[in-house]
C-alpha distance (Angstrom), angle and dihedral (degrees) to the residues before:
residue distance angle dihedral
M1 . . .
D2 3.82 . .
D3 3.79 125.1 .
K4 3.86 93.2 -106.8
S5 3.86 91.0 59.9
I6 3.77 92.9 45.3
L7 3.88 90.5 53.4
I8 3.88 89.6 47.9
Q9 3.69 90.4 52.1
C10 3.78 93.6 46.4
D11 3.77 91.6 49.0
E12 3.89 89.9 51.8
M13 3.72 91.3 48.8
T14 3.83 92.7 50.2
K15 3.89 92.4 47.4
N16 3.86 88.6 49.8
M17 3.76 93.7 50.5
M18 3.84 93.1 46.2
G19 3.79 89.0 46.1
E20 3.83 91.4 52.5
L21 3.75 92.2 48.0
Q22 3.82 93.1 50.8
G23 3.74 93.0 45.1
E24 3.76 92.6 51.9
M25 3.89 87.9 48.2
I26 3.94 92.2 52.4
E27 3.75 91.3 44.9
S28 3.79 91.5 51.2
L29 3.83 91.7 47.2
A30 3.80 91.1 49.7
K31 3.78 91.1 51.9
V32 3.78 90.2 50.0
S33 3.89 91.0 48.8
K34 3.74 93.3 50.8
S35 3.76 90.6 47.2
M36 3.76 95.3 50.1
T37 3.80 93.3 45.1
A38 3.78 91.4 49.7
E39 3.93 91.5 49.2
V40 3.83 88.2 52.3
I41 3.73 92.9 49.4
E42 3.81 91.9 46.6
K43 3.83 88.9 53.1
I44 3.78 93.9 49.5
K45 3.89 95.2 46.6
P46 3.91 94.2 75.5
M47 3.85 88.0 50.7
E48 3.87 91.0 49.4
K49 3.90 89.7 49.6
K50 3.76 90.7 50.8
I51 3.79 92.5 49.7
N52 3.78 91.7 49.1
D53 3.72 93.8 47.3
L54 3.81 87.4 49.1
K55 3.66 88.9 54.3
K56 3.71 93.7 51.6
E57 3.86 92.8 49.0
L58 3.75 91.6 48.1
G59 3.84 95.8 41.2
D60 3.82 97.4 125.8
F61 3.81 92.5 37.7
L62 3.92 92.9 49.9
E63 3.93 89.1 51.9
D64 3.86 90.5 56.8
N65 3.79 95.1 39.5
E66 3.75 111.5 55.5
E67 3.72 94.7 170.9
F68 3.84 91.0 60.8
Q69 3.78 91.5 43.3
E70 3.87 89.3 54.3
M71 3.84 88.9 50.2
I72 3.81 89.7 54.6
E73 3.77 92.7 48.3
T74 3.85 89.6 46.8
I75 3.74 88.6 56.7
N76 3.76 93.0 50.5
G77 3.82 88.8 48.3
S78 3.70 90.7 49.5
M79 3.76 93.4 50.1
D80 3.93 90.2 52.0
S81 3.83 88.7 48.4
I82 3.78 90.0 53.3
T83 3.80 93.1 50.1
K84 3.84 92.6 48.5
G85 3.90 90.2 41.0
I86 3.71 90.8 54.7
E87 3.85 92.4 47.2
T88 3.83 90.1 49.5
T89 3.87 93.2 46.8
I90 3.77 93.4 49.4
E91 3.75 91.8 45.6
S92 3.69 93.2 49.9
A93 3.78 92.2 48.2
I94 3.72 90.7 51.0
I95 3.70 94.5 50.3
K96 3.76 94.2 48.0
V97 3.84 92.0 50.0
I98 3.78 90.7 47.3
S99 3.82 90.7 50.8
E100 3.76 91.4 50.4
Q101 3.73 93.0 46.7
S102 3.91 89.8 48.3
K103 3.69 89.8 57.3
M104 3.71 94.9 49.4
V105 3.78 91.3 45.8
V106 3.89 88.9 53.7
E107 3.86 91.1 48.6
H108 3.80 93.3 50.3
N109 3.70 91.1 43.4
K110 3.80 89.9 54.4
L111 3.71 91.8 48.3
F112 3.83 91.2 50.2
N113 3.72 91.7 51.5
E114 3.75 91.8 49.1
N115 3.85 91.6 51.9
L116 3.76 88.1 45.4
H117 3.82 92.9 52.9
K118 3.75 89.1 47.0
L119 3.86 89.6 52.0
M120 3.72 91.9 52.1
E121 3.82 92.2 50.1
D122 3.88 91.3 52.3
T123 3.80 88.2 48.7
Q124 3.70 89.3 56.5
K125 3.74 91.6 46.9
I126 3.91 88.1 55.4
K127 3.64 90.3 48.2
E128 3.78 93.2 50.3
S129 3.82 89.5 47.3
F130 3.82 92.3 54.6
E131 3.85 89.9 46.7
S132 3.86 88.7 53.3
S133 3.76 93.3 46.7
N134 3.80 89.5 52.9
T135 3.73 92.5 48.9
I136 3.84 92.3 54.3
I137 3.79 94.1 46.7
N138 3.90 90.0 48.7
E139 3.88 92.6 50.3
E140 3.84 90.3 49.0
L141 3.93 91.7 49.0
K142 3.91 89.1 50.7
K143 3.74 89.6 52.2
L144 3.80 91.9 50.9
D145 3.78 91.5 47.7
S146 3.77 89.8 51.0
K147 3.70 89.7 53.4
I148 3.83 93.0 50.2
D149 3.83 89.4 46.0
E150 3.87 89.7 55.1
M151 3.74 93.2 54.8
T152 3.86 100.9 69.7
F153 3.77 126.1 174.2
E154 3.89 91.1 -116.6
Q155 3.78 90.4 56.8
L156 3.76 88.8 51.4
E157 3.76 93.2 47.5
D158 3.89 92.1 50.4
K159 3.80 90.5 49.8
L160 3.77 92.0 47.6
A161 3.87 90.2 51.0
I162 3.74 91.7 50.5
L163 3.80 90.5 48.0
G164 3.82 89.1 47.4
I165 3.85 92.6 53.9
K166 3.92 88.9 49.4
I167 3.83 91.9 48.5
V168 3.92 89.7 52.5
K169 3.83 91.5 48.8
D170 3.73 98.2 46.5
A171 3.78 111.1 3.7
S172 3.63 99.2 158.8
K173 3.72 96.9 45.3
N174 3.80 100.1 45.2
K175 3.77 101.2 28.6
N176 3.83 96.8 104.9
E177 3.85 93.5 39.6
I178 3.94 93.0 50.0
L179 3.74 89.5 48.5
E180 3.79 93.5 48.8
K181 3.88 89.0 49.8
I182 3.76 92.2 50.5
E183 3.80 90.4 53.3
N184 3.77 94.2 46.7
I185 3.87 99.5 48.4
K186 3.85 99.2 132.5
T187 3.86 90.5 -56.0
E188 3.84 94.4 115.5
E189 3.89 91.3 45.2
I190 3.84 91.6 49.7
E191 3.82 92.0 46.6
S192 3.67 89.1 50.1
K193 3.66 94.4 51.6
I194 3.80 90.0 47.2
T195 3.76 91.9 52.0
E196 3.78 93.4 48.9
L197 3.80 89.4 47.2
E198 3.90 89.7 52.9
H199 3.78 92.4 49.0
G200 3.78 91.8 48.2
I201 3.78 91.6 50.1
E202 3.88 93.5 46.2
S203 3.94 90.4 46.6
N204 3.89 92.2 49.9
F205 3.74 93.0 42.9
F206 3.86 95.5 51.9
S207 3.87 93.4 40.5
S208 3.71 90.6 51.2
K209 3.79 91.7 46.6
Q210 3.70 92.6 51.2
L211 3.74 91.5 47.9
M212 3.85 90.8 51.1
C213 3.82 91.2 48.9
E214 3.91 89.1 53.8
K215 3.80 93.0 48.5
I216 3.84 92.7 47.4
K217 3.79 88.3 50.2
G218 3.94 88.3 51.4
I219 3.87 88.2 49.5
S220 3.88 88.2 54.3
D221 3.78 90.5 49.5
K222 3.79 90.8 54.1
I223 3.81 90.5 51.5
D224 3.83 87.2 52.3
E225 3.84 90.4 51.7
K226 3.88 90.0 53.0
E227 3.86 91.0 50.0
I228 3.93 89.6 49.6
L229 3.79 88.9 49.2
I230 3.83 91.7 54.9
K231 3.88 89.2 48.5
I232 3.80 89.8 52.4
I233 3.79 90.0 50.9
H234 3.81 89.8 52.4
G235 3.79 89.1 47.3
Y236 3.81 91.4 56.3
E237 3.94 88.8 48.9
N238 3.74 91.6 54.9
E239 3.96 90.7 45.0
L240 3.80 86.8 51.0
S241 3.81 91.4 52.7
E242 3.73 90.4 51.3
K243 3.83 92.3 50.8
I244 3.90 92.1 51.3
R245 3.90 89.3 46.2
S246 3.81 87.9 53.4
I247 3.75 92.1 48.5
Q248 3.83 91.1 49.9
E249 3.86 91.5 51.6
E250 3.88 92.8 49.3
V251 3.83 89.1 48.7
E252 3.85 91.9 52.4
W253 3.83 91.1 44.9
S254 3.86 90.4 50.0
N255 3.86 91.1 48.9
K256 3.82 91.1 50.6
S257 3.84 91.4 47.5
F258 3.81 94.0 46.6
F259 3.79 97.4 48.1
S260 3.75 93.2 42.3
R261 3.87 90.8 55.0
I262 3.89 91.3 47.5
F263 3.81 99.1 45.3
G264 3.91 89.4 37.8
K265 3.73 89.6 59.1
K266 3.86 92.7 45.2
R267 3.87 89.7 55.9
D268 3.74 89.6 50.5
């Protein structure tokens, strides 16, 4: 699978995850809205019943007293307005919160995708680094094979034969020189090349290993950022619940204050 396909799949996975979170949030807010509206309606129903009972008891009186009848109708209208106003207020608050949360989700999604793209670029660099190291090692091995191929047994036999003739002609004079030449026939050069190759392999191995560890740590940091993002979203959900609870308390207080003023005036 190429890098482009991986990025497309990761983008789809991120969009799906963010969509699920947003869907759960909207569903939760809708349930809260319905629950709050139902509670308000249930609290208003007894008052409506009392007003209707009062209208029945004062049927004849209301027919003769238009002002009092208009007052009763005004109270009924006010209660309907309160119910609709509460529904509108809750709906507006939910729409505003969802809009803000959607913007934040888009921003976090953008940040996550940018980090994901950077991660893929870093992974590609690691891959290229490994390929480069393998190329260097292969070239050194080819050089070593070439040196070994050049040093054939026939060449060694010819050189030994020549040295043997020289030893026979002048054994005492050339003995030390011949022995030194035998010991130094490309042996030091081969050993030097092998040593250089070993150092090169060790250096490339440890360099690649260190780079890989750093990249793995970077991947771990990206995963930690994703977990932090999820915690932030949960935090916003809790904050939203607190805002809705505060709206509910303000609505209850407004209802109590409104009806206490109305019925307080009536008793007077």
